[in-house]
C-alpha positions in Angstrom: 55.8 -49.5 -26.1 57.1 -51.4 -23.0 55.2 -54.5 -22.5 55.2 -54.3 -18.7 54.7 -50.5 -18.3 51.4 -51.1 -16.5 52.9 -53.1 -13.7 53.8 -50.0 -11.8 50.2 -48.9 -11.6 51.3 -45.3 -11.7 47.9 -43.8 -12.7 44.6 -44.3 -11.0 41.5 -44.7 -13.1 38.1 -43.8 -11.6 35.3 -45.9 -13.2 31.9 -44.1 -13.1 28.7 -46.2 -13.1 25.2 -44.9 -12.6 22.8 -47.5 -11.2 19.0 -47.7 -11.3 17.2 -51.0 -10.8 20.1 -52.9 -12.4 20.1 -56.1 -10.3 19.8 -58.2 -13.4 23.0 -57.0 -14.9 25.1 -55.2 -12.2 27.1 -58.4 -11.2 28.4 -58.8 -14.8 29.4 -55.1 -14.8 31.2 -55.4 -11.5 33.0 -58.6 -12.4 34.2 -57.1 -15.7 35.9 -54.3 -13.7 37.2 -56.8 -11.2 38.8 -58.8 -14.0 40.9 -55.9 -15.3 44.5 -56.6 -15.9 45.3 -53.1 -14.7 44.7 -53.0 -10.9 44.9 -49.3 -9.9 41.3 -48.3 -10.3 38.3 -47.4 -8.2 34.8 -48.2 -9.2 32.2 -45.6 -8.1 28.7 -46.9 -8.4 26.0 -44.3 -7.7 22.6 -45.7 -6.9 19.8 -43.5 -8.3 17.2 -44.8 -5.8 17.0 -48.4 -7.0 14.0 -50.4 -5.7 15.5 -53.8 -6.5 18.5 -55.7 -5.1 21.2 -53.5 -6.8 22.4 -52.0 -3.5 22.8 -55.4 -1.8 24.8 -56.7 -4.7 27.1 -53.7 -4.9 27.6 -53.6 -1.1 28.6 -57.3 -1.2 31.5 -56.4 -3.6 32.4 -53.3 -1.6 32.8 -55.3 1.5 35.4 -57.5 -0.2 37.2 -54.9 -2.2 37.8 -51.3 -1.0 38.2 -50.2 -4.6 34.4 -50.6 -5.0 32.6 -47.5 -3.7 28.8 -47.4 -3.2 27.0 -44.0 -3.2 23.3 -43.6 -3.0 21.3 -40.5 -4.1 18.5 -39.3 -1.7 16.1 -38.8 -4.6 15.9 -40.1 -8.2 17.7 -37.6 -10.4 18.7 -39.4 -13.5 22.0 -40.8 -15.0 23.5 -37.3 -15.5 23.4 -36.4 -11.8 24.5 -39.9 -10.8 27.6 -39.7 -13.1 28.4 -36.2 -11.9 28.2 -37.3 -8.3 30.7 -40.1 -9.1 33.0 -37.6 -10.9 32.9 -35.3 -7.9 33.8 -38.1 -5.5 36.5 -39.5 -7.9 40.1 -39.6 -6.7 41.8 -40.9 -9.8 43.9 -39.3 -12.6 41.5 -40.5 -15.3 37.7 -40.8 -15.5 36.2 -43.7 -17.4 32.5 -44.5 -17.9 30.7 -47.9 -17.8 26.9 -48.2 -17.5 25.4 -50.8 -15.2 24.2 -53.1 -18.0 27.4 -53.1 -20.0 30.8 -54.8 -19.6 34.5 -54.4 -20.4 37.0 -56.7 -21.8 39.8 -57.6 -19.3 42.5 -55.5 -20.9 40.3 -52.4 -21.5 41.9 -50.1 -18.9 45.4 -51.3 -19.5 45.3 -50.9 -23.3 43.4 -47.7 -23.4 45.5 -46.1 -20.7 48.7 -47.1 -22.6 47.1 -45.6 -25.8 46.6 -42.3 -24.0 49.9 -42.1 -22.2 52.2 -43.1 -25.0 50.4 -40.9 -27.6 49.7 -38.0 -25.2 45.9 -38.2 -25.9 43.7 -36.6 -23.2 40.4 -38.0 -24.5 39.9 -41.4 -26.0 37.3 -44.1 -26.7 37.4 -47.6 -28.2 35.5 -49.9 -30.6 32.8 -52.0 -28.9 30.6 -54.9 -29.7 27.0 -55.7 -28.7 25.0 -58.3 -26.8 21.3 -59.0 -26.3 19.5 -58.8 -22.9 20.7 -62.4 -22.1 24.3 -61.5 -22.7 24.6 -63.3 -26.0 26.9 -61.7 -28.5 25.3 -60.0 -31.5 26.9 -59.4 -34.9 26.8 -55.6 -34.6 30.2 -54.0 -33.9 30.8 -50.3 -33.6 34.2 -49.4 -34.9 35.8 -46.4 -33.2 36.7 -43.5 -35.5 40.4 -42.8 -35.5 39.9 -39.1 -34.7 36.9 -37.1 -33.7 36.7 -33.3 -33.7 34.1 -31.0 -32.2 32.7 -30.2 -35.6 32.5 -33.8 -36.7 30.8 -34.9 -33.5 28.0 -32.4 -34.0 26.6 -34.5 -36.9 26.1 -37.6 -34.7 27.5 -38.8 -31.4 30.4 -41.0 -32.5 31.5 -42.2 -29.0 30.1 -45.0 -27.0 29.8 -43.9 -23.3 31.0 -47.3 -22.1 34.3 -46.8 -23.9 35.1 -43.1 -23.1 38.0 -42.0 -20.9 39.4 -38.6 -20.2 42.5 -37.3 -18.4 41.8 -35.2 -15.3 45.3 -33.9 -15.3 44.6 -32.2 -18.7 41.0 -31.2 -18.4 40.4 -31.0 -14.7 37.1 -32.6 -13.6 34.5 -32.0 -16.4 30.8 -32.7 -15.6 27.7 -33.5 -17.6 24.7 -31.1 -17.9 22.0 -32.4 -15.6 19.5 -33.4 -18.2 17.8 -36.8 -18.2 19.2 -38.1 -21.5 22.1 -37.6 -23.9 24.2 -35.9 -21.2 27.2 -38.0 -22.3 27.0 -36.5 -25.8 27.1 -33.0 -24.2 30.2 -33.9 -22.2 32.0 -35.2 -25.3 31.3 -31.9 -27.1 32.7 -30.0 -24.1 35.9 -32.1 -24.1 36.3 -31.9 -27.8 36.3 -28.1 -27.7 39.6 -28.4 -25.8 41.2 -31.4 -27.6 40.3 -33.8 -30.4 39.3 -37.3 -29.4 41.1 -40.4 -30.5 39.8 -43.9 -31.0 41.5 -47.2 -30.1 40.4 -49.5 -32.9 40.4 -52.7 -30.8 37.0 -53.9 -29.4 37.3 -53.3 -25.6 33.7 -53.3 -24.4 30.2 -54.9 -24.9 27.1 -52.8 -25.1 23.8 -54.4 -24.1 21.3 -53.7 -26.9 17.8 -54.3 -25.6 16.2 -53.8 -29.0 17.2 -53.8 -32.6 14.3 -51.6 -33.6 13.9 -47.9 -33.7 11.6 -47.5 -30.7 9.6 -44.4 -29.6 12.1 -44.1 -26.8 15.0 -43.8 -29.2 13.0 -41.1 -31.2 12.4 -39.3 -27.9 16.1 -39.0 -27.5 16.2 -36.6 -30.4 14.4 -34.0 -28.2 17.3 -34.1 -25.9 19.8 -33.7 -28.7 17.8 -30.6 -29.8 18.3 -29.2 -26.3 22.0 -29.9 -26.5 22.3 -28.0 -29.8 20.2 -25.1 -28.7 20.6 -24.8 -24.9 24.0 -26.3 -24.2 25.9 -25.4 -27.3 23.9 -22.3 -28.1 23.7 -23.0 -31.8 21.3 -21.1 -34.0 17.9 -22.7 -34.9 19.1 -23.2 -38.5 22.3 -25.0 -37.5 20.4 -27.0 -34.9 17.9 -28.2 -37.4 20.7 -29.1 -39.8 22.6 -31.1 -37.2 19.5 -32.8 -35.9 18.5 -33.9 -39.4 22.0 -35.2 -40.0 21.8 -37.2 -36.8 18.4 -38.7 -37.8 19.7 -39.6 -41.2 22.9 -41.3 -39.8 20.9 -43.1 -37.2 18.5 -44.5 -39.8 21.3 -45.6 -42.0 22.9 -47.4 -39.1 19.7 -49.3 -38.1 18.7 -50.3 -41.6 22.1 -51.4 -42.9 
């Protein structure tokens, strides 16, 4: 691999960030994209009707850097619609995802893009670490699987949204189902039907973990996974029950390690 391959900035990466009342964290998110060693990117931040200072913060960055693009939805529609709005507006060759309370390491785009280009991988993700609400690093690290198939992904979502990137030149623009939660998992399944996904083992992002407990909100997410199995993937009731039980078991094992 040529060390300076990225200097030509041949490929443009569109970074997708849904925003809703994220004033406490959005500056860190923006700065982590600004700090990327690879410079040919655009950052599309879609404001899902925030009531705090999120818009002002984003606009202040957009005024100084035309790679930062602010879009506001007219009504609150959820992260899925916000992400799809950004994907539709994207002008890049690759789509990458970063939530408003998460951050990237400076070489994330450069290393992941090289991983994709030199291996001809159209869909990739990376390992990531975790931080608490104050931004302090936690001991929990999620190691990326070397390879993920559609079948293996059904057991449990193995891909952190803040690390995923797909090649528009291969897939075209692929969108998320417009459900309130777990829409990223549904998109990964859609992509994996066309090509396996590959994991860059290096930690390239930091996920903000608001709680280390299994909250009622986390359990509520299982309802959306059921909808994905039944409504989006069209699996039988028996197979849906099997995969949902597998997901519950694997989640419990992860939290109680």
